[in-house]
MMTF fields as JSON, N, C-alpha, C and O atoms, coordinates in Angstrom:
{
  "mmtfVersion": "1.0.0",
  "mmtfProducer": "UNKNOWN",
  "numBonds": 519,
  "numAtoms": 520,
  "numGroups": 130,
  "numChains": 1,
  "numModels": 1,
  "chainsPerModel": [1],
  "groupsPerChain": [130],
  "chainIdList": ["A"],
  "bondAtomList": [4, 2, 8, 6, 12, 10, 16, 14, 20, 18, 24, 22, 28, 26, 32, 30, 36, 34, 40, 38, 44, 42, 48, 46, 52, 50, 56, 54, 60, 58, 64, 62, 68, 66, 72, 70, 76, 74, 80, 78, 84, 82, 88, 86, 92, 90, 96, 94, 100, 98, 104, 102, 108, 106, 112, 110, 116, 114, 120, 118, 124, 122, 128, 126, 132, 130, 136, 134, 140, 138, 144, 142, 148, 146, 152, 150, 156, 154, 160, 158, 164, 162, 168, 166, 172, 170, 176, 174, 180, 178, 184, 182, 188, 186, 192, 190, 196, 194, 200, 198, 204, 202, 208, 206, 212, 210, 216, 214, 220, 218, 224, 222, 228, 226, 232, 230, 236, 234, 240, 238, 244, 242, 248, 246, 252, 250, 256, 254, 260, 258, 264, 262, 268, 266, 272, 270, 276, 274, 280, 278, 284, 282, 288, 286, 292, 290, 296, 294, 300, 298, 304, 302, 308, 306, 312, 310, 316, 314, 320, 318, 324, 322, 328, 326, 332, 330, 336, 334, 340, 338, 344, 342, 348, 346, 352, 350, 356, 354, 360, 358, 364, 362, 368, 366, 372, 370, 376, 374, 380, 378, 384, 382, 388, 386, 392, 390, 396, 394, 400, 398, 404, 402, 408, 406, 412, 410, 416, 414, 420, 418, 424, 422, 428, 426, 432, 430, 436, 434, 440, 438, 444, 442, 448, 446, 452, 450, 456, 454, 460, 458, 464, 462, 468, 466, 472, 470, 476, 474, 480, 478, 484, 482, 488, 486, 492, 490, 496, 494, 500, 498, 504, 502, 508, 506, 512, 510, 516, 514],
  "bondOrderList": [1, 1, 1, 1, 1, 1, 1, 1, 1, 1, 1, 1, 1, 1, 1, 1, 1, 1, 1, 1, 1, 1, 1, 1, 1, 1, 1, 1, 1, 1, 1, 1, 1, 1, 1, 1, 1, 1, 1, 1, 1, 1, 1, 1, 1, 1, 1, 1, 1, 1, 1, 1, 1, 1, 1, 1, 1, 1, 1, 1, 1, 1, 1, 1, 1, 1, 1, 1, 1, 1, 1, 1, 1, 1, 1, 1, 1, 1, 1, 1, 1, 1, 1, 1, 1, 1, 1, 1, 1, 1, 1, 1, 1, 1, 1, 1, 1, 1, 1, 1, 1, 1, 1, 1, 1, 1, 1, 1, 1, 1, 1, 1, 1, 1, 1, 1, 1, 1, 1, 1, 1, 1, 1, 1, 1, 1, 1, 1, 1],
  "groupList": [{"groupName": "UNK", "atomNameList": ["N", "CA", "C", "O"], "elementList": ["N", "C", "C", "O"], "formalChargeList": [0, 0, 0, 0], "bondAtomList": [1, 0, 2, 1, 3, 2], "bondOrderList": [1, 1, 2], "singleLetterCode": "X", "chemCompType": "L-PEPTIDE LINKING"}],
  "groupTypeList": [0, 0, 0, 0, 0, 0, 0, 0, 0, 0, 0, 0, 0, 0, 0, 0, 0, 0, 0, 0, 0, 0, 0, 0, 0, 0, 0, 0, 0, 0, 0, 0, 0, 0, 0, 0, 0, 0, 0, 0, 0, 0, 0, 0, 0, 0, 0, 0, 0, 0, 0, 0, 0, 0, 0, 0, 0, 0, 0, 0, 0, 0, 0, 0, 0, 0, 0, 0, 0, 0, 0, 0, 0, 0, 0, 0, 0, 0, 0, 0, 0, 0, 0, 0, 0, 0, 0, 0, 0, 0, 0, 0, 0, 0, 0, 0, 0, 0, 0, 0, 0, 0, 0, 0, 0, 0, 0, 0, 0, 0, 0, 0, 0, 0, 0, 0, 0, 0, 0, 0, 0, 0, 0, 0, 0, 0, 0, 0, 0, 0],
  "groupIdList": [1, 2, 3, 4, 5, 6, 7, 8, 9, 10, 11, 12, 13, 14, 15, 16, 17, 18, 19, 20, 21, 22, 23, 24, 25, 26, 27, 28, 29, 30, 31, 32, 33, 34, 35, 36, 37, 38, 39, 40, 41, 42, 43, 44, 45, 46, 47, 48, 49, 50, 51, 52, 53, 54, 55, 56, 57, 58, 59, 60, 61, 62, 63, 64, 65, 66, 67, 68, 69, 70, 71, 72, 73, 74, 75, 76, 77, 78, 79, 80, 81, 82, 83, 84, 85, 86, 87, 88, 89, 90, 91, 92, 93, 94, 95, 96, 97, 98, 99, 100, 101, 102, 103, 104, 105, 106, 107, 108, 109, 110, 111, 112, 113, 114, 115, 116, 117, 118, 119, 120, 121, 122, 123, 124, 125, 126, 127, 128, 129, 130],
  "secStructList": [7, 7, 2, 2, 2, 2, 2, 2, 2, 2, 2, 2, 2, 2, 2, 2, 2, 6, 7, 7, 6, 6, 6, 1, 1, 6, 6, 6, 7, 7, 6, 6, 1, 7, 7, 4, 4, 4, 4, 4, 4, 4, 1, 7, 1, 2, 2, 2, 2, 2, 2, 6, 6, 6, 7, 7, 6, 6, 1, 7, 7, 7, 7, 7, 7, 2, 2, 2, 2, 2, 2, 2, 2, 2, 2, 2, 2, 2, 2, 2, 6, 7, 6, 6, 3, 3, 3, 3, 3, 3, 3, 3, 3, 3, 6, 6, 3, 3, 3, 3, 3, 3, 3, 3, 6, 6, 7, 7, 3, 3, 3, 3, 3, 3, 3, 3, 6, 6, 6, 7, 7, 5, 7, 4, 4, 4, 1, 7, 7, 7],
  "xCoordList": [-28.496, -29.157, -30.519, -31.307, -30.981, -32.381, -33.337, -32.847, -34.477, -35.489, -35.473, -35.727, -35.189, -35.381, -34.061, -34.12, -32.979, -31.539, -31.861, -31.444, -32.544, -32.58, -33.566, -33.269, -34.669, -35.462, -34.872, -35.171, -33.958, -33.392, -32.338, -32.208, -31.682, -30.645, -31.389, -30.942, -32.559, -33.375, -33.747, -33.618, -34.154, -34.556, -33.383, -33.479, -32.159, -31.039, -30.442, -29.844, -30.654, -30.238, -31.174, -30.719, -32.524, -33.458, -33.336, -33.38, -33.184, -32.941, -31.64, -31.621, -30.584, -29.302, -29.388, -28.769, -30.146, -30.023, -31.366, -31.444, -32.367, -33.456, -34.511, -35.406, -34.279, -35.374, -36.611, -36.559, -37.771, -39.002, -39.542, -38.979, -40.69, -41.346, -41.632, -41.76, -41.774, -42.025, -40.719, -40.64, -39.743, -38.511, -37.617, -36.719, -37.864, -37.028, -37.449, -36.628, -38.71, -38.963, -38.91, -39.266, -38.472, -38.483, -37.548, -36.392, -38.312, -37.649, -37.609, -37.069, -38.089, -38.047, -39.526, -39.671, -40.499, -41.829, -42.505, -41.97, -43.591, -44.302, -44.11, -43.298, -44.766, -44.415, -44.717, -44.257, -45.52, -45.745, -44.818, -44.931, -43.905, -42.847, -43.321, -42.695, -44.45, -45.011, -44.219, -43.999, -43.749, -43.141, -43.927, -45.035, -43.231, -44.099, -43.946, -44.488, -43.334, -43.065, -44.377, -44.492, -45.392, -46.641, -47.399, -48.244, -47.064, -47.802, -47.535, -48.327, -46.486, -46.047, -46.794, -46.651, -47.603, -48.324, -49.464, -49.73, -50.008, -51.137, -50.649, -51.471, -49.419, -48.934, -49.181, -48.628, -49.957, -50.058, -49.812, -50.367, -49.024, -48.678, -47.778, -47.325, -47.562, -46.722, -45.304, -44.613, -44.899, -43.487, -43.333, -42.367, -44.282, -44.288, -44.26, -43.61, -45.028, -45.177, -43.874, -43.384, -43.307, -41.955, -40.815, -39.81, -40.958, -39.879, -39.82, -38.828, -41.041, -41.326, -40.207, -39.564, -39.861, -38.906, -37.56, -36.506, -37.62, -36.337, -35.524, -34.386, -36.145, -35.531, -35.482, -35.645, -35.278, -35.227, -34.221, -33.176, -34.477, -33.537, -32.147, -31.193, -32.237, -31.032, -30.014, -28.927, -30.14, -29.286, -28.407, -28.038, -28.055, -27.337, -25.873, -25.513, -25.103, -23.664, -23.34, -22.587, -23.886, -23.5, -22.287, -21.903, -21.626, -20.223, -20.368, -19.7, -21.178, -21.485, -20.171, -19.339, -20.092, -19.051, -19.732, -20.955, -19.017, -19.655, -20.594, -21.709, -20.083, -20.92, -22.281, -23.244, -22.324, -23.483, -24.399, -25.622, -23.779, -24.675, -25.278, -26.458, -24.502, -25.064, -26.272, -27.339, -26.036, -27.128, -28.332, -29.385, -28.348, -29.491, -30.187, -31.417, -29.476, -30.122, -30.691, -31.727, -30.086, -30.632, -32.01, -32.995, -31.898, -33.195, -34.325, -35.467, -33.927, -34.986, -35.562, -36.774, -34.656, -35.133, -36.092, -37.04, -35.82, -36.584, -37.817, -38.829, -37.948, -39.23, -40.067, -41.295, -39.424, -40.18, -40.909, -41.957, -40.215, -40.947, -40.54, -41.123, -39.599, -39.262, -37.983, -36.848, -38.255, -37.157, -36.215, -35.168, -36.533, -35.677, -34.564, -33.582, -34.681, -33.615, -32.65, -33.058, -31.383, -30.424, -29.422, -29.352, -28.61, -27.481, -26.185, -25.713, -25.683, -24.548, -23.288, -23.048, -22.477, -21.257, -21.457, -22.263, -20.655, -20.699, -19.323, -18.314, -19.313, -18.031, -18.325, -19.401, -16.988, -17.084, -16.805, -15.74, -17.846, -17.818, -16.886, -16.01, -17.118, -16.143, -16.264, -16.869, -15.686, -15.764, -17.057, -17.157, -18.142, -19.529, -20.528, -21.726, -20.044, -21.132, -20.62, -19.452, -21.562, -21.404, -22.205, -23.354, -21.691, -22.406, -22.861, -22.0, -24.071, -24.521, -25.344, -26.341, -24.947, -25.655, -26.861, -26.713, -27.937, -29.068, -29.139, -29.169, -29.158, -29.087, -30.103, -30.537, -30.47, -31.498, -30.648, -29.428, -31.468, -30.801, -29.779, -28.903, -29.747, -28.706, -27.78, -27.147, -27.632, -26.638, -26.706, -25.683, -27.952, -28.12, -28.376, -29.135, -27.685, -27.862, -29.123, -29.402, -29.95, -31.137, -31.024, -31.501, -30.36, -30.3, -28.767, -28.278, -28.211, -27.152, -27.588, -28.073, -27.43, -27.936, -26.819, -25.824, -26.907, -25.937, -26.599, -27.714, -25.782, -26.294, -25.345, -24.128, -25.831, -25.076, -24.539, -25.225, -23.281, -22.5, -22.96, -23.03, -23.295, -23.635, -25.029, -25.182, -26.045, -27.323, -27.92, -28.997, -27.27, -27.829, -28.914, -29.449, -29.274, -30.319, -29.824, -28.68, -30.807, -30.279, -30.363, -31.153, -29.53, -29.244, -29.801, -30.192, -29.829, -30.25, -31.703, -32.425, -32.246, -33.654, -34.424, -35.654, -33.62, -34.163, -34.091, -34.445, -33.685, -33.497, -32.896, -32.548, -32.808, -32.462, -30.986, -30.154, -30.687, -29.349, -28.662, -29.267, -27.377, -26.58, -26.201, -25.526],
  "yCoordList": [102.553, 103.417, 103.785, 102.842, 104.955, 105.122, 104.85, 104.635, 104.866, 104.448, 105.397, 104.984, 106.713, 107.663, 107.382, 107.332, 107.223, 106.948, 105.615, 105.585, 104.584, 103.361, 103.476, 102.934, 104.166, 104.463, 105.317, 105.228, 106.259, 107.147, 106.183, 106.288, 105.295, 104.387, 103.493, 103.282, 103.044, 102.172, 102.99, 102.433, 104.15, 105.099, 105.235, 105.08, 105.572, 105.876, 104.443, 104.442, 103.488, 102.122, 101.871, 101.548, 101.959, 101.669, 102.576, 102.131, 103.828, 104.889, 104.487, 104.518, 104.117, 103.855, 102.612, 102.57, 101.562, 100.339, 100.115, 99.134, 101.007, 101.004, 99.856, 99.339, 99.602, 98.591, 99.343, 100.522, 98.649, 99.031, 98.149, 97.082, 98.517, 97.538, 96.302, 95.327, 96.091, 94.852, 94.131, 92.927, 94.781, 94.212, 93.925, 93.085, 94.578, 94.411, 93.193, 92.669, 92.657, 91.552, 90.283, 89.21, 90.406, 89.178, 88.039, 88.19, 86.924, 85.71, 85.753, 84.803, 86.692, 86.751, 86.266, 85.868, 86.367, 86.024, 87.092, 88.196, 86.837, 87.748, 87.537, 86.673, 88.231, 88.187, 86.807, 86.477, 86.011, 84.684, 83.655, 82.466, 84.125, 83.049, 82.509, 81.621, 83.058, 82.424, 82.988, 84.199, 82.143, 82.76, 83.621, 83.296, 84.887, 85.687, 85.429, 86.288, 84.444, 84.185, 83.672, 83.746, 83.155, 82.667, 83.651, 83.316, 85.117, 86.191, 86.274, 86.94, 85.663, 85.713, 84.786, 84.873, 83.872, 82.86, 83.473, 82.953, 84.532, 85.131, 85.8, 85.96, 86.201, 86.729, 88.222, 88.845, 88.863, 90.229, 90.899, 91.954, 90.28, 90.89, 92.127, 92.423, 92.827, 94.06, 93.556, 94.199, 92.552, 92.118, 91.825, 92.291, 91.049, 90.797, 92.003, 92.047, 92.942, 94.175, 94.925, 95.539, 94.843, 95.573, 94.992, 95.648, 93.681, 92.95, 93.095, 92.975, 93.355, 93.701, 93.863, 92.861, 95.15, 95.412, 95.574, 95.296, 96.009, 96.325, 95.175, 95.335, 93.971, 92.838, 92.691, 93.726, 91.534, 91.417, 92.134, 92.507, 92.367, 93.05, 92.369, 92.928, 91.034, 90.25, 90.612, 90.053, 91.407, 91.762, 92.924, 93.695, 93.079, 94.275, 93.843, 92.686, 94.93, 94.649, 95.789, 96.718, 95.707, 96.67, 96.532, 97.465, 95.418, 95.209, 95.758, 96.722, 95.175, 95.638, 95.393, 94.542, 96.261, 96.029, 95.199, 95.062, 94.639, 93.885, 94.796, 94.418, 95.948, 97.091, 97.445, 97.758, 97.381, 97.7, 96.389, 96.476, 95.263, 93.948, 93.907, 93.574, 94.248, 94.295, 95.228, 94.898, 96.366, 97.374, 96.933, 97.1, 96.366, 95.823, 94.787, 94.825, 93.781, 92.795, 93.335, 92.84, 94.366, 95.253, 95.886, 95.953, 96.307, 97.043, 96.044, 96.289, 94.882, 93.801, 93.435, 93.278, 93.293, 92.855, 93.886, 93.521, 95.107, 96.31, 96.235, 96.413, 95.977, 95.924, 94.748, 94.824, 93.643, 92.422, 92.813, 92.299, 93.797, 94.162, 93.393, 93.609, 92.53, 91.773, 92.482, 92.399, 93.096, 93.888, 92.934, 93.338, 91.763, 90.706, 90.192, 89.656, 90.341, 89.841, 91.097, 92.258, 90.74, 91.708, 90.889, 89.66, 91.793, 91.157, 90.893, 91.79, 89.719, 89.386, 89.517, 90.567, 88.427, 88.547, 88.407, 87.592, 89.278, 89.207, 88.765, 89.355, 87.622, 87.007, 86.753, 86.432, 86.984, 86.61, 85.255, 84.727, 84.648, 83.237, 82.992, 82.126, 83.767, 83.669, 85.107, 85.995, 85.317, 86.712, 87.183, 88.371, 86.426, 86.766, 86.593, 86.792, 86.213, 86.016, 86.358, 86.136, 86.935, 87.231, 86.244, 85.997, 85.637, 84.846, 85.897, 86.613, 85.987, 86.967, 86.203, 85.582, 86.232, 85.659, 86.469, 87.671, 85.939, 86.594, 85.965, 84.761, 86.999, 86.437, 87.268, 88.353, 86.568, 87.368, 88.377, 88.456, 89.224, 90.267, 89.766, 90.561, 88.486, 87.892, 87.086, 86.208, 87.335, 86.863, 85.334, 84.688, 84.737, 83.377, 83.362, 84.163, 82.389, 82.306, 81.76, 80.618, 82.447, 82.07, 81.409, 80.287, 82.095, 81.649, 82.252, 83.276, 81.654, 82.177, 82.153, 81.128, 83.388, 83.509, 83.871, 84.392, 83.62, 83.968, 85.187, 85.1, 86.216, 87.498, 87.644, 87.585, 87.82, 88.103, 89.411, 90.402, 89.427, 90.731, 91.641, 92.844, 91.166, 91.858, 92.621, 93.801, 91.795, 92.347, 92.573, 93.166, 92.116, 92.264, 91.357, 91.409, 90.427, 89.459, 88.174, 87.735, 87.602, 86.418, 85.277, 85.288, 84.383, 83.105, 82.001, 82.077, 80.796, 79.552, 79.477, 79.926, 78.941, 78.71, 80.034, 80.072, 81.16, 82.564, 83.425, 84.584, 83.111, 83.761, 83.132, 81.954, 84.066, 83.35, 82.837, 83.401, 81.626, 81.11, 81.801, 82.346, 81.776, 82.411, 81.556, 82.001],
  "zCoordList": [-14.521, -15.53, -15.294, -15.215, -15.161, -14.987, -16.251, -17.359, -16.072, -17.194, -18.265, -19.397, -18.064, -19.047, -19.969, -21.197, -19.284, -20.015, -20.893, -22.05, -20.406, -21.003, -22.295, -23.36, -22.128, -23.333, -24.221, -25.412, -23.781, -24.733, -25.68, -26.9, -24.864, -25.479, -26.64, -27.767, -26.128, -27.0, -28.308, -29.398, -28.239, -29.353, -30.338, -31.555, -29.598, -30.479, -31.18, -32.257, -30.548, -31.173, -32.179, -33.277, -32.024, -33.033, -34.218, -35.365, -33.948, -35.119, -35.951, -37.181, -35.184, -35.834, -36.68, -37.743, -36.258, -36.897, -37.776, -38.516, -37.678, -38.52, -37.887, -38.555, -36.689, -36.118, -35.778, -35.43, -35.876, -35.326, -34.415, -34.168, -33.829, -32.794, -33.482, -32.741, -34.824, -35.39, -35.637, -35.393, -36.086, -36.285, -35.059, -35.112, -34.06, -32.926, -32.18, -31.428, -32.314, -31.636, -32.428, -31.94, -33.628, -34.609, -33.89, -33.498, -33.827, -33.209, -31.783, -31.216, -31.093, -29.622, -29.003, -27.847, -29.907, -29.339, -28.531, -28.423, -27.987, -27.169, -25.688, -25.356, -24.731, -23.384, -22.759, -21.666, -23.517, -23.036, -23.55, -23.254, -24.319, -24.95, -26.284, -26.863, -26.778, -28.038, -29.2, -29.229, -30.217, -31.245, -32.165, -32.591, -32.501, -33.437, -34.796, -35.492, -35.473, -36.755, -37.361, -38.585, -36.623, -37.062, -37.805, -38.635, -37.475, -38.083, -39.561, -40.228, -40.184, -41.491, -42.291, -43.511, -41.803, -42.438, -43.494, -44.578, -43.029, -43.728, -45.002, -45.904, -45.166, -46.388, -46.457, -47.363, -45.59, -45.796, -44.358, -44.05, -43.583, -42.241, -42.481, -43.587, -41.33, -41.472, -41.807, -42.597, -41.295, -41.512, -43.037, -43.641, -43.676, -45.091, -46.055, -47.099, -45.577, -46.343, -46.234, -47.183, -44.974, -44.847, -45.479, -45.751, -45.738, -46.356, -48.054, -48.772, -48.396, -49.79, -50.707, -51.021, -51.233, -52.106, -51.41, -51.982, -50.225, -49.531, -49.02, -48.578, -49.09, -48.528, -47.02, -46.374, -46.351, -45.14, -44.326, -44.857, -42.993, -42.333, -41.965, -41.424, -42.374, -42.234, -43.204, -43.059, -44.132, -45.317, -44.977, -45.863, -43.718, -43.274, -42.963, -42.746, -42.974, -42.725, -41.562, -41.856, -40.324, -39.431, -38.676, -37.971, -38.761, -37.999, -36.531, -36.157, -35.792, -34.335, -33.607, -33.921, -32.581, -31.497, -30.458, -30.505, -29.527, -28.493, -27.585, -27.227, -27.267, -26.752, -27.377, -26.678, -28.75, -29.47, -29.443, -29.338, -29.537, -29.514, -28.213, -28.101, -27.111, -25.665, -25.587, -25.068, -26.118, -26.168, -26.797, -26.181, -27.988, -28.701, -27.927, -27.88, -27.261, -26.338, -25.134, -24.691, -24.517, -23.423, -23.794, -23.058, -24.989, -25.624, -25.713, -25.324, -26.258, -26.384, -25.066, -24.918, -24.061, -22.816, -22.151, -21.455, -22.384, -21.85, -22.53, -21.852, -23.892, -24.657, -24.158, -24.184, -23.694, -23.145, -21.848, -21.458, -21.224, -19.807, -18.584, -17.521, -18.666, -17.469, -16.732, -17.199, -15.686, -14.901, -14.258, -13.755, -14.26, -13.384, -14.269, -13.755, -15.648, -16.575, -16.897, -16.881, -17.178, -17.737, -18.491, -18.502, -19.157, -20.023, -19.127, -18.429, -19.182, -18.478, -19.351, -19.948, -19.419, -20.127, -21.543, -21.992, -22.382, -23.87, -24.249, -23.862, -25.08, -25.666, -27.063, -27.568, -27.709, -29.34, -29.492, -29.171, -30.024, -30.479, -31.675, -31.662, -32.655, -33.819, -34.459, -33.858, -35.671, -36.347, -36.643, -36.948, -36.61, -37.148, -35.953, -36.151, -34.664, -33.855, -32.475, -32.156, -31.609, -30.231, -29.41, -29.775, -28.299, -27.312, -26.184, -25.672, -25.83, -24.811, -23.811, -24.178, -22.542, -21.522, -21.073, -20.847, -20.942, -20.293, -18.812, -18.558, -17.912, -16.491, -15.747, -16.133, -14.51, -13.538, -12.854, -12.99, -12.026, -11.296, -10.395, -10.056, -9.918, -9.04, -9.747, -9.161, -11.094, -11.991, -12.14, -12.371, -12.003, -12.408, -13.946, -14.492, -14.601, -16.141, -16.525, -16.157, -17.239, -17.897, -19.108, -19.281, -20.048, -21.38, -22.059, -21.581, -22.987, -23.7, -25.058, -25.536, -25.834, -27.145, -27.978, -27.475, -29.304, -30.13, -31.099, -31.613, -31.227, -31.929, -33.166, -32.99, -34.31, -35.517, -35.439, -35.186, -35.661, -35.714, -36.761, -36.509, -37.963, -39.237, -39.055, -39.37, -38.501, -38.382, -37.162, -37.098, -36.064, -34.687, -34.299, -33.192, -35.331, -34.977, -34.182, -34.303, -33.341, -32.669, -33.746, -34.69, -33.505, -34.325, -33.593, -32.428, -34.437, -33.948, -33.75, -34.641, -32.642, -32.543, -32.265, -32.296, -31.983, -31.584, -32.701, -32.486, -33.946, -35.1, -36.308, -36.392, -37.26, -38.607, -38.513, -37.803, -39.346, -39.427, -40.507, -41.431, -40.386, -41.426, -42.518, -43.446]
}
């Protein structure tokens, strides 16, 4: 898939799920691996303002398919800017969770993450627990 198609896919997914640049990186950290949740300590960060009356993004019921969950993770990887990582196998852990492999371009496993089917957010140490 060429870069224009990838960016178009990101835009479509972000528009369909309501993700913004702030929300899409929640729990994933910056390019150095630092957790971005520390921004919320100040009380007046963009995320806190966004959560205000509308509630957090985790209160959604998107009922994602495995292809949609894969697209969300691919979009997050593109936003991180590491061309050596890609999404590998996507499996269903249970009725609420997908297990998604993050692999290198030569298919070596880097990390396996759990993605919530209802809201598309990572679970465990990389996102909110349900």
